[in-house]
All heavy atoms as an XYZ file, in Angstrom:
820
protein
N    -121.510    -87.548     -1.822
C    -120.976    -88.184     -3.016
C    -121.508    -87.494     -4.259
O    -120.768    -87.290     -5.215
C    -121.339    -89.671     -3.003
C    -120.891    -90.424     -4.227
S    -119.166    -90.278     -4.809
C    -118.177    -90.503     -3.392
N    -122.780    -87.133     -4.248
C    -123.370    -86.480     -5.403
C    -122.637    -85.175     -5.715
O    -122.310    -84.904     -6.872
C    -124.852    -86.221     -5.136
C    -125.694    -86.131     -6.370
C    -127.175    -86.156     -6.042
O    -127.593    -85.879     -4.927
N    -127.966    -86.492     -7.031
N    -122.370    -84.380     -4.705
C    -121.630    -83.125     -4.913
C    -120.231    -83.412     -5.458
O    -119.773    -82.733     -6.378
C    -121.519    -82.335     -3.606
C    -122.851    -81.740     -3.173
O    -123.773    -81.632     -4.012
O    -122.979    -81.403     -1.984
N    -119.565    -84.399     -4.882
C    -118.222    -84.767     -5.336
C    -118.238    -85.139     -6.817
O    -117.398    -84.697     -7.591
C    -117.676    -85.930     -4.490
C    -116.361    -86.459     -4.979
C    -115.172    -85.802     -4.677
C    -116.301    -87.611     -5.747
C    -113.949    -86.285     -5.127
C    -115.090    -88.105     -6.207
C    -113.913    -87.439     -5.895
N    -119.191    -85.952     -7.214
C    -119.264    -86.381     -8.618
C    -119.607    -85.216     -9.550
O    -119.041    -85.100    -10.631
C    -120.271    -87.514     -8.779
C    -119.863    -88.828     -8.125
C    -120.958    -89.864     -8.284
C    -118.544    -89.345     -8.677
N    -120.499    -84.352     -9.123
C    -120.853    -83.193     -9.959
C    -119.670    -82.241    -10.117
O    -119.561    -81.566    -11.142
C    -122.074    -82.468     -9.388
C    -123.364    -83.135     -9.728
N    -124.111    -82.799    -10.813
C    -124.019    -84.157     -9.117
C    -125.183    -83.568    -10.875
N    -125.142    -84.408     -9.850
N    -118.798    -82.186     -9.138
C    -117.630    -81.313     -9.210
C    -116.468    -81.947     -9.977
O    -115.588    -81.234    -10.456
C    -117.152    -80.956     -7.799
C    -118.116    -80.068     -7.050
C    -117.776    -79.935     -5.572
O    -116.679    -80.376     -5.154
O    -118.619    -79.407     -4.836
N    -116.457    -83.288    -10.108
C    -115.281    -83.976    -10.638
C    -115.531    -84.888    -11.834
O    -114.606    -85.562    -12.279
C    -114.636    -84.803     -9.518
C    -114.068    -83.932     -8.429
O    -113.029    -83.317     -8.611
N    -114.770    -83.850     -7.310
N    -116.736    -84.927    -12.370
C    -117.047    -85.906    -13.418
C    -116.270    -85.696    -14.703
O    -116.149    -86.614    -15.508
C    -118.555    -85.949    -13.719
C    -119.084    -84.758    -14.458
C    -119.100    -84.740    -15.845
C    -119.574    -83.658    -13.770
C    -119.592    -83.650    -16.537
C    -120.069    -82.571    -14.445
C    -120.080    -82.563    -15.837
N    -115.718    -84.514    -14.924
C    -115.005    -84.272    -16.176
C    -113.579    -84.815    -16.164
O    -112.911    -84.791    -17.188
C    -114.963    -82.772    -16.515
O    -114.303    -82.074    -15.463
C    -116.362    -82.221    -16.719
N    -113.138    -85.316    -15.028
C    -111.802    -85.924    -14.973
C    -111.930    -87.411    -14.721
O    -112.992    -87.903    -14.363
C    -110.934    -85.253    -13.910
C    -111.393    -85.476    -12.489
C    -110.439    -84.813    -11.503
N    -110.844    -84.996    -10.129
C    -110.593    -86.087     -9.407
N    -109.928    -87.087     -9.915
N    -110.998    -86.160     -8.160
N    -110.830    -88.114    -14.910
C    -110.831    -89.561    -14.699
C    -111.036    -89.840    -13.215
O    -110.293    -89.343    -12.373
C    -109.507    -90.154    -15.180
C    -109.450    -91.658    -15.104
C    -108.211    -92.168    -15.803
C    -108.059    -93.646    -15.706
N    -109.134    -94.423    -16.280
N    -112.052    -90.611    -12.910
C    -112.357    -90.958    -11.527
C    -112.200    -92.465    -11.335
O    -112.873    -93.245    -12.002
C    -113.801    -90.572    -11.181
C    -114.105    -89.091    -11.060
C    -115.606    -88.855    -10.963
C    -113.400    -88.506     -9.850
N    -111.329    -92.833    -10.436
C    -111.141    -94.254    -10.128
C    -112.174    -94.674     -9.084
O    -112.551    -93.883     -8.203
C    -109.736    -94.490     -9.597
N    -112.614    -95.903     -9.189
C    -113.564    -96.445     -8.224
C    -113.008    -96.335     -6.808
O    -113.725    -95.958     -5.876
C    -113.887    -97.902     -8.573
C    -114.904    -98.594     -7.684
C    -116.242    -97.875     -7.716
C    -115.062   -100.037     -8.104
N    -111.726    -96.621     -6.651
C    -111.095    -96.545     -5.325
C    -111.165    -95.130     -4.759
O    -111.389    -94.947     -3.556
C    -109.642    -97.012     -5.410
N    -111.011    -94.125     -5.615
C    -111.088    -92.732     -5.155
C    -112.504    -92.395     -4.692
O    -112.696    -91.752     -3.658
C    -110.668    -91.780     -6.278
C    -110.747    -90.320     -5.888
C    -110.462    -89.368     -7.024
O    -110.221    -89.813     -8.158
O    -110.496    -88.148     -6.761
N    -113.492    -92.819     -5.470
C    -114.885    -92.557     -5.084
C    -115.215    -93.264     -3.774
O    -115.858    -92.683     -2.887
C    -115.840    -92.998     -6.191
C    -115.756    -92.135     -7.444
S    -116.994    -92.578     -8.675
C    -116.168    -93.934     -9.508
N    -114.775    -94.508     -3.640
C    -115.033    -95.272     -2.419
C    -114.363    -94.616     -1.215
O    -114.972    -94.491     -0.144
C    -114.548    -96.704     -2.591
N    -113.124    -94.181     -1.399
C    -112.387    -93.533     -0.307
C    -113.078    -92.245      0.129
O    -113.086    -91.907      1.320
C    -110.949    -93.254     -0.741
N    -113.676    -91.545     -0.806
C    -114.401    -90.308     -0.501
C    -115.536    -90.583      0.495
O    -115.881    -89.725      1.295
C    -114.946    -89.703     -1.795
C    -115.565    -88.359     -1.660
C    -114.580    -87.231     -1.385
O    -113.378    -87.367     -1.690
O    -115.027    -86.189     -0.864
N    -116.084    -91.776      0.435
C    -117.182    -92.172      1.341
C    -116.699    -92.999      2.518
O    -117.505    -93.381      3.377
C    -118.217    -92.990      0.572
S    -119.049    -92.077     -0.712
N    -115.422    -93.350      2.518
C    -114.886    -94.178      3.592
C    -115.328    -95.633      3.508
O    -115.475    -96.301      4.533
N    -115.545    -96.110      2.275
C    -115.996    -97.490      2.077
C    -115.001    -98.261      1.221
O    -114.227    -97.663      0.479
C    -117.364    -97.508      1.370
C    -118.519    -96.801      2.063
C    -119.728    -96.727      1.141
C    -118.872    -97.507      3.360
N    -115.074    -99.584      1.305
C    -114.296   -100.406      0.386
C    -114.931   -100.270     -0.994
O    -116.134    -99.971     -1.099
C    -114.312   -101.866      0.823
O    -115.600   -102.421      0.600
N    -114.169   -100.479     -2.069
C    -114.746   -100.360     -3.408
C    -115.973   -101.248     -3.632
O    -116.972   -100.797     -4.196
C    -113.594   -100.745     -4.337
C    -112.376   -100.318     -3.573
C    -112.711   -100.636     -2.135
N    -115.929   -102.482     -3.171
C    -117.076   -103.375     -3.401
C    -118.310   -102.915     -2.617
O    -119.428   -102.934     -3.137
C    -116.720   -104.819     -3.060
O    -116.333   -104.923     -1.710
N    -118.116   -102.487     -1.382
C    -119.239   -101.984     -0.589
C    -119.764   -100.683     -1.197
O    -120.981   -100.458     -1.244
C    -118.805   -101.783      0.866
C    -119.942   -101.440      1.782
N    -119.769   -100.815      2.979
C    -121.284   -101.616      1.666
C    -120.934   -100.614      3.567
N    -121.870   -101.094      2.786
N    -118.871    -99.841     -1.661
C    -119.275    -98.583     -2.282
C    -120.167    -98.824     -3.490
O    -121.211    -98.184     -3.635
C    -118.036    -97.770     -2.691
C    -118.371    -96.578     -3.534
C    -118.946    -95.449     -2.979
C    -118.118    -96.592     -4.894
C    -119.274    -94.355     -3.763
C    -118.435    -95.508     -5.691
C    -119.011    -94.378     -5.124
N    -119.773    -99.764     -4.366
C    -120.561   -100.038     -5.574
C    -121.968   -100.486     -5.194
O    -122.957   -100.011     -5.761
C    -119.867   -101.095     -6.466
C    -120.796   -101.574     -7.565
C    -118.593   -100.521     -7.061
N    -122.078   -101.368     -4.227
C    -123.403   -101.852     -3.805
C    -124.234   -100.723     -3.188
O    -125.410   -100.554     -3.518
C    -123.262   -103.010     -2.824
C    -122.793   -104.305     -3.468
C    -122.903   -105.492     -2.521
N    -122.159   -105.326     -1.274
C    -120.877   -105.620     -1.117
N    -120.157   -106.073     -2.127
N    -120.286   -105.446      0.058
N    -123.622    -99.959     -2.310
C    -124.347    -98.865     -1.653
C    -124.750    -97.791     -2.664
O    -125.866    -97.265     -2.605
C    -123.484    -98.260     -0.545
N    -123.860    -97.482     -3.580
C    -124.151    -96.467     -4.590
C    -125.324    -96.905     -5.457
O    -126.256    -96.136     -5.705
C    -122.910    -96.213     -5.458
C    -123.042    -95.017     -6.348
C    -122.513    -93.799     -5.968
C    -123.702    -95.097     -7.572
C    -122.638    -92.680     -6.790
C    -123.835    -93.993     -8.395
C    -123.297    -92.782     -7.999
N    -125.289    -98.147     -5.923
C    -126.357    -98.656     -6.787
C    -127.698    -98.680     -6.044
O    -128.734    -98.361     -6.636
C    -125.999   -100.041     -7.312
N    -127.682    -99.021     -4.777
C    -128.922    -98.995     -3.986
C    -129.451    -97.568     -3.856
O    -130.642    -97.325     -3.953
C    -128.688    -99.566     -2.586
C    -128.853   -101.059     -2.482
C    -128.977   -101.515     -1.023
N    -127.976   -100.955     -0.128
C    -126.785   -101.489      0.109
N    -126.414   -102.591     -0.503
N    -125.949   -100.915      0.950
N    -128.556    -96.630     -3.651
C    -128.952    -95.237     -3.439
C    -129.407    -94.558     -4.725
O    -130.430    -93.875     -4.742
C    -127.776    -94.441     -2.824
O    -127.394    -95.074     -1.602
C    -128.162    -93.006     -2.563
N    -128.642    -94.725     -5.806
C    -128.904    -93.972     -7.036
C    -129.580    -94.791     -8.142
O    -129.963    -94.242     -9.174
C    -127.601    -93.363     -7.566
C    -127.031    -92.320     -6.655
C    -125.978    -92.625     -5.817
C    -127.554    -91.044     -6.618
C    -125.445    -91.676     -4.957
C    -127.046    -90.077     -5.771
C    -125.982    -90.399     -4.932
N    -129.697    -96.086     -7.944
C    -130.377    -96.915     -8.926
C    -129.537    -97.333    -10.118
O    -130.014    -98.046    -10.994
N    -128.301    -96.877    -10.170
C    -127.361    -97.252    -11.230
C    -125.976    -97.371    -10.617
O    -125.689    -96.751     -9.596
C    -127.329    -96.214    -12.391
C    -128.657    -96.158    -13.125
C    -126.924    -94.842    -11.900
N    -125.084    -98.142    -11.251
C    -123.713    -98.217    -10.735
C    -122.985    -96.874    -10.913
O    -123.395    -96.042    -11.741
C    -123.061    -99.300    -11.579
C    -124.067    -99.765    -12.569
C    -125.330    -99.008    -12.370
N    -121.912    -96.662    -10.161
C    -121.183    -95.391    -10.245
C    -120.751    -95.030    -11.663
O    -120.861    -93.867    -12.078
C    -119.970    -95.588     -9.338
C    -120.308    -96.730     -8.461
C    -121.314    -97.561     -9.167
N    -120.261    -96.002    -12.413
C    -119.788    -95.720    -13.769
C    -120.912    -95.142    -14.628
O    -120.714    -94.171    -15.356
C    -119.217    -96.985    -14.414
C    -118.858    -96.804    -15.843
N    -117.717    -96.132    -16.237
C    -119.492    -97.165    -16.988
C    -117.667    -96.104    -17.561
N    -118.734    -96.724    -18.041
N    -122.095    -95.720    -14.537
C    -123.232    -95.240    -15.338
C    -123.652    -93.841    -14.902
O    -123.986    -92.992    -15.724
C    -124.412    -96.204    -15.225
C    -125.583    -95.831    -16.123
C    -125.223    -95.889    -17.600
O    -124.662    -96.871    -18.050
N    -125.519    -94.843    -18.336
N    -123.621    -93.578    -13.608
C    -123.979    -92.256    -13.090
C    -123.029    -91.194    -13.640
O    -123.462    -90.145    -14.123
C    -123.943    -92.274    -11.559
C    -124.496    -91.025    -10.918
C    -125.837    -90.941    -10.582
C    -123.674    -89.934    -10.639
C    -126.351    -89.806     -9.990
C    -124.180    -88.791    -10.054
C    -125.525    -88.725     -9.723
O    -126.036    -87.589     -9.145
N    -121.730    -91.482    -13.591
C    -120.728    -90.539    -14.105
C    -120.899    -90.366    -15.616
O    -120.828    -89.251    -16.139
C    -119.297    -90.993    -13.747
C    -118.244    -90.154    -14.454
C    -119.094    -90.936    -12.236
N    -121.149    -91.445    -16.311
C    -121.357    -91.378    -17.758
C    -122.560    -90.505    -18.091
O    -122.507    -89.686    -19.020
C    -121.544    -92.788    -18.319
C    -121.475    -92.937    -19.818
C    -120.149    -92.441    -20.367
C    -121.686    -94.395    -20.186
N    -123.629    -90.634    -17.332
C    -124.807    -89.783    -17.554
C    -124.465    -88.312    -17.341
O    -124.907    -87.453    -18.112
C    -125.961    -90.202    -16.643
C    -126.616    -91.499    -17.074
O    -126.472    -91.904    -18.250
O    -127.280    -92.125    -16.222
N    -123.678    -88.013    -16.315
C    -123.244    -86.630    -16.101
C    -122.416    -86.137    -17.284
O    -122.579    -85.007    -17.747
C    -122.421    -86.510    -14.818
C    -123.158    -86.687    -13.503
C    -122.166    -86.671    -12.346
C    -124.218    -85.619    -13.324
N    -121.529    -87.004    -17.769
C    -120.670    -86.637    -18.887
C    -121.450    -86.445    -20.179
O    -120.970    -85.776    -21.087
C    -119.578    -87.690    -19.100
C    -118.513    -87.617    -18.066
C    -117.373    -88.542    -18.363
N    -116.340    -88.393    -17.348
C    -115.440    -89.302    -17.090
N    -115.416    -90.426    -17.770
N    -114.542    -89.089    -16.157
N    -122.615    -87.033    -20.301
C    -123.437    -86.853    -21.499
C    -124.430    -85.703    -21.352
O    -124.803    -85.082    -22.345
C    -124.169    -88.151    -21.847
C    -123.269    -89.265    -22.363
C    -124.045    -90.571    -22.471
C    -122.641    -88.899    -23.695
N    -124.852    -85.401    -20.133
C    -125.781    -84.294    -19.923
C    -125.131    -82.949    -20.254
O    -125.758    -82.095    -20.889
C    -126.280    -84.267    -18.474
C    -127.238    -85.406    -18.155
O    -127.750    -86.048    -19.100
O    -127.459    -85.669    -16.949
N    -123.893    -82.760    -19.828
C    -123.196    -81.494    -20.097
C    -123.059    -81.229    -21.589
O    -123.440    -80.151    -22.057
C    -121.828    -81.473    -19.411
C    -120.955    -80.257    -19.728
C    -121.626    -78.966    -19.284
C    -119.584    -80.409    -19.091
N    -122.553    -82.157    -22.381
C    -122.419    -81.855    -23.810
C    -123.756    -81.649    -24.514
O    -123.838    -80.873    -25.466
C    -121.671    -83.044    -24.394
C    -121.669    -84.089    -23.367
C    -121.926    -83.427    -22.050
N    -124.807    -82.302    -24.053
C    -126.103    -82.051    -24.665
C    -126.495    -80.590    -24.497
O    -126.995    -79.968    -25.423
C    -127.178    -82.974    -24.095
C    -127.125    -84.363    -24.683
C    -128.305    -85.226    -24.263
O    -128.889    -85.006    -23.178
O    -128.629    -86.140    -25.035
N    -126.241    -80.037    -23.321
C    -126.528    -78.606    -23.094
C    -125.601    -77.739    -23.941
O    -126.035    -76.763    -24.547
C    -126.381    -78.253    -21.613
C    -127.498    -78.810    -20.752
C    -127.498    -78.215    -19.343
N    -126.228    -78.335    -18.646
C    -125.832    -79.404    -17.969
N    -126.595    -80.470    -17.903
N    -124.674    -79.410    -17.340
N    -124.321    -78.095    -23.978
C    -123.364    -77.303    -24.749
C    -123.652    -77.359    -26.251
O    -123.500    -76.356    -26.947
C    -121.932    -77.770    -24.473
C    -121.414    -77.520    -23.061
C    -120.048    -78.163    -22.881
C    -121.364    -76.035    -22.752
N    -124.056    -78.512    -26.739
C    -124.374    -78.636    -28.164
C    -125.560    -77.754    -28.518
O    -125.616    -77.187    -29.611
C    -124.687    -80.092    -28.523
C    -123.484    -81.026    -28.549
C    -123.945    -82.477    -28.543
C    -122.611    -80.747    -29.766
N    -126.496    -77.623    -27.613
C    -127.691    -76.833    -27.876
C    -127.447    -75.336    -27.729
O    -128.043    -74.541    -28.454
C    -128.807    -77.260    -26.925
N    -126.576    -74.954    -26.816
C    -126.462    -73.547    -26.441
C    -125.174    -72.860    -26.838
O    -124.947    -71.726    -26.446
C    -126.620    -73.416    -24.918
C    -127.974    -73.896    -24.449
O    -128.933    -73.793    -25.248
O    -128.082    -74.367    -23.320
N    -124.313    -73.542    -27.595
C    -123.050    -72.885    -27.926
C    -122.589    -73.264    -29.315
O    -123.112    -74.182    -29.933
C    -121.971    -73.258    -26.903
O    -121.448    -74.534    -27.186
N    -121.589    -72.570    -29.752
C    -120.956    -72.857    -31.034
C    -119.596    -73.514    -30.829
O    -118.769    -73.535    -31.723
C    -120.781    -71.559    -31.839
C    -122.085    -71.050    -32.402
C    -122.643    -72.118    -33.231
N    -123.476    -71.645    -34.304
C    -124.133    -72.476    -35.078
N    -124.037    -73.757    -34.886
N    -124.879    -72.029    -36.038
N    -119.375    -74.046    -29.632
C    -118.116    -74.736    -29.362
C    -117.946    -75.888    -30.338
O    -118.923    -76.543    -30.709
C    -118.114    -75.318    -27.943
C    -117.807    -74.365    -26.837
S    -117.916    -75.190    -25.198
C    -116.445    -76.211    -25.234
N    -116.722    -76.143    -30.727
C    -116.439    -77.292    -31.578
C    -116.761    -78.575    -30.814
O    -116.584    -78.644    -29.588
C    -114.969    -77.299    -31.986
N    -117.224    -79.588    -31.520
C    -117.593    -80.848    -30.876
C    -116.394    -81.458    -30.158
O    -116.527    -81.989    -29.056
C    -118.224    -81.814    -31.899
C    -119.584    -81.257    -32.342
C    -118.385    -83.210    -31.308
C    -120.258    -82.018    -33.462
N    -115.206    -81.348    -30.736
C    -114.003    -81.874    -30.079
C    -113.757    -81.157    -28.748
O    -113.371    -81.797    -27.756
C    -112.796    -81.735    -30.994
N    -113.990    -79.848    -28.708
C    -113.812    -79.092    -27.465
C    -114.865    -79.480    -26.429
O    -114.572    -79.575    -25.238
C    -113.869    -77.591    -27.736
C    -112.699    -77.101    -28.566
O    -111.641    -77.769    -28.585
O    -112.846    -76.039    -29.224
N    -116.085    -79.704    -26.895
C    -117.147    -80.141    -25.992
C    -116.804    -81.511    -25.418
O    -116.960    -81.752    -24.220
C    -118.510    -80.161    -26.717
C    -118.963    -78.721    -27.017
C    -119.560    -80.903    -25.894
C    -120.206    -78.628    -27.884
N    -116.318    -82.404    -26.268
C    -115.924    -83.741    -25.808
C    -114.870    -83.629    -24.716
O    -115.000    -84.246    -23.645
C    -115.400    -84.571    -26.979
N    -113.842    -82.844    -24.962
C    -112.754    -82.693    -23.992
C    -113.255    -82.064    -22.686
O    -112.924    -82.539    -21.598
C    -111.629    -81.849    -24.592
C    -110.491    -81.640    -23.665
N    -109.616    -82.643    -23.295
C    -110.086    -80.540    -22.987
C    -108.739    -82.172    -22.442
N    -109.005    -80.897    -22.237
N    -114.070    -81.030    -22.782
C    -114.540    -80.351    -21.569
C    -115.526    -81.200    -20.775
O    -115.788    -80.919    -19.613
C    -115.160    -78.998    -21.917
O    -116.361    -79.174    -22.631
N    -116.051    -82.251    -21.392
C    -117.008    -83.135    -20.718
C    -116.348    -84.386    -20.149
O    -117.026    -85.250    -19.606
C    -118.102    -83.552    -21.698
O    -118.763    -82.417    -22.199
N    -115.035    -84.502    -20.322
C    -114.309    -85.618    -19.725
C    -114.041    -86.788    -20.654
O    -113.573    -87.831    -20.209
N    -114.304    -86.628    -21.942
C    -114.016    -87.696    -22.898
C    -112.609    -87.517    -23.438
O    -112.137    -86.395    -23.603
C    -115.045    -87.699    -24.034
C    -116.407    -88.109    -23.576
C    -117.343    -87.159    -23.213
C    -116.740    -89.448    -23.472
C    -118.601    -87.532    -22.766
C    -117.992    -89.833    -23.020
C    -118.934    -88.871    -22.668
N    -111.960    -88.629    -23.733
C    -110.570    -88.575    -24.174
C    -110.424    -87.951    -25.555
O    -109.409    -87.324    -25.844
C    -109.947    -89.968    -24.155
O    -110.712    -90.864    -24.947
N    -111.431    -88.119    -26.409
C    -111.386    -87.511    -27.740
C    -112.795    -87.481    -28.336
O    -113.735    -88.045    -27.780
C    -110.410    -88.264    -28.657
C    -110.757    -89.730    -28.786
O    -111.888    -90.093    -29.083
N    -109.770    -90.592    -28.544
N    -112.921    -86.832    -29.481
C    -114.214    -86.671    -30.118
C    -114.801    -88.018    -30.554
O    -116.000    -88.252    -30.439
C    -114.108    -85.740    -31.315
C    -115.439    -85.500    -32.005
C    -115.332    -84.516    -33.155
O    -114.359    -83.771    -33.262
N    -116.331    -84.507    -34.014
N    -113.954    -88.911    -31.031
C    -114.419    -90.215    -31.485
C    -115.050    -91.009    -30.343
O    -116.130    -91.596    -30.492
C    -113.255    -90.991    -32.098
O    -113.672    -92.281    -32.466
N    -114.382    -91.022    -29.197
C    -114.924    -91.726    -28.032
C    -116.240    -91.093    -27.598
O    -117.224    -91.794    -27.308
C    -113.901    -91.706    -26.892
C    -114.358    -92.441    -25.679
N    -114.362    -91.869    -24.437
C    -114.836    -93.695    -25.514
C    -114.824    -92.742    -23.553
N    -115.118    -93.853    -24.186
N    -116.295    -89.785    -27.563
C    -117.518    -89.064    -27.209
C    -118.660    -89.437    -28.155
O    -119.768    -89.755    -27.723
C    -117.240    -87.557    -27.247
C    -118.463    -86.695    -27.167
C    -119.428    -86.877    -26.188
C    -118.643    -85.658    -28.068
C    -120.547    -86.050    -26.115
C    -119.746    -84.837    -28.007
C    -120.701    -85.033    -27.029
N    -118.385    -89.432    -29.455
C    -119.412    -89.757    -30.446
C    -119.916    -91.184    -30.255
O    -121.125    -91.441    -30.278
C    -118.867    -89.557    -31.873
O    -118.504    -88.181    -32.025
C    -119.881    -89.930    -32.924
N    -118.995    -92.118    -30.044
C    -119.373    -93.517    -29.835
C    -120.257    -93.678    -28.607
O    -121.301    -94.344    -28.659
C    -118.108    -94.392    -29.699
O    -117.339    -94.271    -30.891
C    -118.456    -95.843    -29.449
N    -119.859    -93.073    -27.503
C    -120.609    -93.205    -26.253
C    -121.968    -92.521    -26.368
O    -122.995    -93.078    -25.952
C    -119.794    -92.637    -25.068
C    -120.637    -92.558    -23.804
C    -118.559    -93.492    -24.828
N    -122.011    -91.341    -26.950
C    -123.282    -90.626    -27.080
C    -124.248    -91.409    -27.974
O    -125.431    -91.528    -27.666
C    -123.067    -89.228    -27.623
C    -124.322    -88.393    -27.578
S    -123.920    -86.665    -27.709
C    -125.552    -85.979    -27.503
N    -123.730    -91.956    -29.057
C    -124.569    -92.729    -29.967
C    -125.090    -93.990    -29.275
O    -126.256    -94.362    -29.430
C    -123.790    -93.085    -31.232
C    -124.680    -93.484    -32.374
O    -125.843    -93.097    -32.440
N    -124.136    -94.253    -33.289
N    -124.248    -94.632    -28.481
C    -124.644    -95.861    -27.789
C    -125.705    -95.598    -26.718
O    -126.687    -96.331    -26.612
C    -123.420    -96.522    -27.152
C    -123.748    -97.791    -26.392
C    -122.508    -98.440    -25.819
C    -122.869    -99.705    -25.049
N    -121.686   -100.335    -24.483
N    -125.514    -94.556    -25.912
C    -126.389    -94.327    -24.764
C    -127.513    -93.336    -25.016
O    -128.507    -93.342    -24.295
C    -125.570    -93.881    -23.549
C    -124.710    -94.992    -23.019
C    -123.365    -95.065    -23.346
C    -125.252    -95.993    -22.220
C    -122.573    -96.103    -22.873
C    -124.461    -97.026    -21.747
C    -123.130    -97.075    -22.074
O    -122.359    -98.105    -21.607
N    -127.370    -92.458    -25.989
C    -128.419    -91.473    -26.270
C    -129.027    -91.648    -27.665
O    -129.899    -90.897    -28.059
C    -127.873    -90.050    -26.112
C    -127.303    -89.748    -24.722
C    -128.406    -89.584    -23.678
N    -127.942    -89.624    -22.326
C    -127.706    -88.569    -21.560
N    -127.869    -87.368    -22.028
N    -127.292    -88.736    -20.314
N    -128.523    -92.623    -28.423
C    -129.006    -92.960    -29.764
C    -128.981    -91.763    -30.720
O    -129.842    -91.617    -31.580
C    -130.431    -93.556    -29.728
C    -130.528    -94.928    -29.103
C    -130.428    -94.895    -27.588
O    -131.086    -94.111    -26.941
N    -129.577    -95.731    -27.039
N    -127.987    -90.926    -30.559
C    -127.819    -89.767    -31.430
C    -126.341    -89.364    -31.405
O    -125.683    -89.504    -30.382
C    -128.742    -88.604    -30.977
C    -128.376    -88.094    -29.614
C    -128.782    -87.499    -31.982
N    -125.824    -88.921    -32.534
C    -124.448    -88.428    -32.551
C    -124.448    -86.979    -32.071
O    -125.496    -86.316    -32.077
C    -123.846    -88.494    -33.969
O    -124.541    -87.572    -34.800
C    -123.905    -89.899    -34.542
N    -123.294    -86.463    -31.689
C    -123.241    -85.055    -31.281
C    -123.752    -84.109    -32.366
O    -124.496    -83.163    -32.066
C    -121.760    -84.826    -30.977
C    -121.268    -86.179    -30.572
C    -122.019    -87.136    -31.444
N    -123.378    -84.349    -33.609
C    -123.844    -83.474    -34.683
C    -125.361    -83.564    -34.834
O    -126.037    -82.550    -34.994
C    -123.149    -83.815    -36.003
C    -123.500    -82.902    -37.179
C    -123.183    -81.446    -36.865
C    -122.770    -83.353    -38.430
N    -125.906    -84.766    -34.762
C    -127.363    -84.921    -34.835
C    -128.045    -84.208    -33.671
O    -129.081    -83.563    -33.846
C    -127.746    -86.402    -34.831
C    -127.388    -87.133    -36.092
C    -127.531    -88.647    -35.951
O    -127.387    -89.211    -34.867
N    -127.805    -89.306    -37.065
N    -127.463    -84.303    -32.490
C    -128.026    -83.618    -31.326
C    -127.987    -82.114    -31.533
O    -128.968    -81.420    -31.268
C    -127.265    -84.000    -30.058
N    -126.876    -81.617    -32.019
C    -126.763    -80.174    -32.269
C    -127.778    -79.726    -33.310
O    -128.472    -78.737    -33.125
C    -125.354    -79.809    -32.722
C    -125.252    -78.341    -33.159
C    -123.838    -77.907    -33.359
N    -123.346    -77.462    -32.049
C    -122.072    -77.259    -31.770
N    -121.141    -77.500    -32.668
N    -121.714    -76.830    -30.583
N    -127.894    -80.450    -34.392
C    -128.828    -80.068    -35.452
C    -130.274    -80.180    -34.965
O    -131.098    -79.335    -35.276
C    -128.614    -80.922    -36.703
C    -127.233    -80.740    -37.331
S    -126.710    -79.019    -37.563
C    -127.865    -78.491    -38.794
N    -130.560    -81.207    -34.197
C    -131.909    -81.369    -33.652
C    -132.281    -80.233    -32.716
O    -133.397    -79.718    -32.758
N    -131.343    -79.818    -31.886
C    -131.606    -78.712    -30.953
C    -131.760    -77.409    -31.722
O    -132.629    -76.612    -31.406
C    -130.464    -78.574    -29.932
C    -130.227    -79.798    -29.084
C    -131.327    -80.051    -28.118
C    -130.946    -81.223    -27.217
N    -131.980    -81.597    -26.310
N    -130.929    -77.191    -32.739
C    -131.039    -75.972    -33.523
C    -132.371    -75.940    -34.283
O    -133.040    -74.907    -34.343
C    -129.876    -75.846    -34.508
C    -128.514    -75.579    -33.881
C    -127.416    -75.612    -34.959
C    -128.495    -74.249    -33.152
N    -132.758    -77.063    -34.853
C    -134.032    -77.142    -35.568
C    -135.215    -76.917    -34.632
O    -136.194    -76.303    -35.001
C    -134.174    -78.477    -36.294
C    -133.220    -78.573    -37.486
O    -132.742    -77.575    -37.990
N    -132.934    -79.807    -37.882
N    -135.117    -77.419    -33.420
C    -136.198    -77.241    -32.443
C    -136.342    -75.770    -32.066
O    -137.449    -75.284    -31.842
C    -135.937    -78.083    -31.205
N    -135.203    -75.056    -31.999
C    -135.249    -73.634    -31.638
C    -135.842    -72.789    -32.770
O    -136.489    -71.792    -32.504
C    -133.844    -73.123    -31.324
C    -133.323    -73.580    -29.997
C    -131.957    -72.980    -29.754
C    -131.434    -73.394    -28.409
N    -130.129    -72.809    -28.128
N    -135.579    -73.175    -33.999
C    -136.030    -72.360    -35.128
C    -137.363    -72.839    -35.672
O    -137.986    -72.143    -36.469
C    -134.995    -72.365    -36.275
O    -134.823    -73.691    -36.736
C    -133.678    -71.777    -35.817
N    -137.781    -74.045    -35.295
C    -138.994    -74.625    -35.863
C    -140.209    -74.398    -35.095
O    -140.762    -73.672    -34.519
C-alpha cells in the first residue's frame, strides 16, 4: 500500500480504490491502515501531498500554482489553504524561509 500511495498520491484517490488495492472493504481498510500507519489514509495522502511541494519550494523556481498542480491539489488557493492549516506556513512563506536558510 505504501508503494501504491507513493506512486499515486498526486491524483485523486478514492477510498474504495485504496481498499480494493489491498483486497479489503473500505471500512476494514481504514481501520487496518490507521493501525499500521498511525493516521487515517486521507491524512497519510495529505502528508505526501505536502512533503513534495515543500521540497519543490526549496529547490526550484517553479511557480507555486505549478507546484500545487504537480502535488495533486486542484488549484493554488486550495494548496495554500491546506499548507497553512497543516504546516502553519503558506507556500510563499515556506519558499522564502527555505531561501533565507540557504543564504543565512
